[in-house]
C-alpha positions as CSV (number, residue, x, y, z in Angstrom):
1,M,73.7,78.8,70.9
2,Y,76.5,77.6,73.2
3,R,79.2,79.9,71.7
4,P,77.7,83.1,73.0
5,I,77.3,81.6,76.4
6,A,80.8,80.3,76.4
7,A,82.1,83.7,75.3
8,A,80.2,85.4,78.1
9,L,81.6,82.9,80.6
10,L,85.2,83.5,79.4
11,L,84.8,87.2,79.7
12,A,83.4,86.9,83.2
13,L,86.3,84.7,84.2
14,A,88.8,87.2,82.7
15,G,87.2,89.9,84.9
16,C,87.6,87.7,88.0
17,Q,91.4,87.2,87.6
18,S,93.1,87.6,90.9
19,S,94.5,91.0,91.5
20,T,95.7,90.4,95.0
21,V,99.2,91.5,95.9
22,A,101.1,91.7,99.2
23,M,100.3,94.9,101.0
24,A,102.7,97.2,102.8
25,P,102.2,97.9,106.5
26,P,99.8,100.8,107.3
27,G,102.6,103.1,108.5
28,Q,104.3,102.8,105.1
29,D,101.0,103.5,103.3
30,S,100.4,106.7,105.3
31,A,104.0,107.9,105.1
32,G,104.0,107.5,101.3
33,K,100.8,109.5,101.1
34,Q,102.6,112.5,102.5
35,F,104.4,112.9,99.1
36,G,107.6,114.0,100.7
37,P,110.6,115.0,98.6
38,P,113.1,112.4,97.6
39,P,116.7,112.3,99.0
40,A,119.2,114.7,97.5
41,G,120.2,113.9,93.9
42,M,117.2,111.5,93.5
43,G,113.7,111.6,92.1
44,A,110.6,109.9,93.4
45,L,108.2,108.0,91.1
46,Y,104.8,106.9,92.2
47,F,103.3,104.0,90.3
48,F,99.5,103.5,90.8
49,N,96.8,101.3,89.4
50,P,93.4,103.1,89.6
51,A,91.5,100.3,87.9
52,T,88.7,98.5,89.8
53,A,89.5,95.3,87.9
54,S,92.9,94.3,86.7
55,P,95.3,91.4,86.7
56,V,98.5,91.7,88.8
57,L,101.0,93.9,87.0
58,N,104.7,93.6,87.6
59,V,106.6,97.0,87.6
60,T,110.3,97.2,86.7
61,V,112.7,100.0,86.5
62,D,115.8,99.4,84.4
63,G,115.1,95.7,84.4
64,L,114.9,95.4,88.2
65,E,111.5,94.6,89.8
66,V,110.0,97.3,91.9
67,G,107.0,95.2,92.9
68,Q,103.5,94.2,91.8
69,L,100.4,96.3,91.5
70,G,96.8,95.0,91.9
71,T,93.6,97.0,91.6
72,R,93.7,100.3,93.4
73,T,97.3,99.9,94.7
74,W,100.4,102.0,94.5
75,M,104.2,102.0,95.1
76,R,106.9,104.7,95.4
77,A,110.4,104.2,93.9
78,E,113.3,106.6,94.6
79,L,115.8,106.7,91.8
80,A,119.0,108.4,91.0
81,A,118.6,111.3,88.6
82,G,119.1,110.3,84.9
83,H,117.5,108.2,82.2
84,H,115.4,105.2,83.2
85,V,113.2,102.6,81.5
86,L,109.9,101.9,83.2
87,R,108.1,98.7,82.3
88,C,104.9,96.9,83.2
89,R,104.1,93.3,82.6
90,G,100.7,91.8,83.0
91,G,99.1,88.7,81.5
92,N,101.1,88.0,78.4
93,S,102.0,91.6,77.7
94,A,104.8,94.0,78.4
95,N,105.0,97.7,77.8
96,A,107.9,100.2,78.3
97,R,108.3,103.9,78.8
98,W,111.6,105.9,78.8
99,V,111.9,108.8,81.2
100,N,114.5,111.3,82.3
101,I,114.4,112.0,86.0
102,A,115.8,115.2,87.4
103,P,116.9,115.6,91.1
104,G,113.9,116.5,93.3
105,D,111.3,115.3,90.8
106,V,108.1,113.8,92.2
107,R,106.3,112.2,89.3
108,F,103.2,109.9,88.9
109,F,102.7,107.0,86.5
110,D,99.3,105.3,85.9
111,V,100.0,101.6,85.4
112,Q,97.1,99.5,84.3
113,M,95.6,96.8,82.0
114,L,91.9,97.2,81.7
115,P,89.5,94.2,81.3
116,G,89.5,93.2,77.7
117,Q,92.8,94.7,76.9
118,Y,95.9,92.6,76.2
119,V,98.6,95.2,76.8
120,C,99.4,97.0,80.1
121,S,100.3,100.7,79.9
122,V,102.6,103.0,81.8
123,R,101.4,106.6,81.4
124,E,102.6,109.7,83.2
125,T,99.8,111.7,84.8
126,D,99.6,115.2,86.2
127,P,100.3,115.6,89.9
128,G,96.6,116.2,90.8
129,T,95.5,113.0,89.1
130,G,98.5,111.1,90.5
131,R,98.0,112.2,94.1
132,A,94.2,111.3,93.8
133,G,95.1,107.9,92.5
134,V,97.6,107.2,95.4
135,L,95.2,108.6,98.0
136,S,92.4,106.4,96.8
137,G,94.5,103.2,97.0
138,S,96.7,101.2,99.3
139,R,100.4,100.8,99.2
140,A,101.6,97.5,97.7
141,L,104.6,95.8,99.3
142,Q,107.7,96.4,97.2
143,G,110.4,94.1,96.1
144,Q,108.3,90.9,96.1
């Protein structure tokens, strides 16, 4: 009798994990939502977490931390053209994606770990879905 109750409580607690991250100033949020082109020779990657419940996810590029995503947050990273390894870490999991960035690219990556999952994911999305994900969220402070 107590096992189902205990299991339900554990699931409820897992769903309540803190997903609070430091937020960027409002000016940076609105500037990033203009989706401007990256500097010459570089590409811009938007990382966004559209989930309504998620643990804090650490995002790295080539082993260097870009920042942390909470629920409905996003970040923009401008990278030199070339091959890069994107990685998310959340809870006790990590997942990687290898991408080749061309000069002038503006690309979108959905980064999330849904309740009940044990592995975070980094998935490229189409520009329409990516822009909608960014516009519906708030910019997380990078480099923390």
